[in-house]
C-alpha positions, 0 to 999 in steps of 0.5 A, a space after each residue: 738754241 745757243 747763240 755763238 756771240 755771248 749775251 745775246 737773247 734768243 727767242 723761238 716764239 712759234 713753230 710749225 710741223 708737219 709729221 707723216 708716217 708710212 710703212 715704218 718711215 717717218 717724215 718730219 718738216 719743221 719750220 721755226 720762228 726765231 728772233 733774236 736780240 742781235 745778229 748772230 749765229 746759232 746751234 740748235 739741238 734737236 733730240 731725235 731717236 736715230 740719226 736722220 736724213 736731212 734735205 731742205 724743205 719748202 714752205 710750199 708744204 705748209 700752204 698746201 696742208 693749209 689748203 686742206 685743212 680749210 
């Protein structure tokens, strides 16, 4: 992650991901835990093999997977 404001430290202590494949399609639901030394906007670069379709996810997906695992 690259902070917009100089001299701000940004930490990413954790990530959660759900990855699913179906007939050649891959779905990635990604959640990142981010902390900064002060309020700032950041640019995050995620290298992917092709141009993705991006949509807003729902944390309920992670709760559902956790129930299945338990």
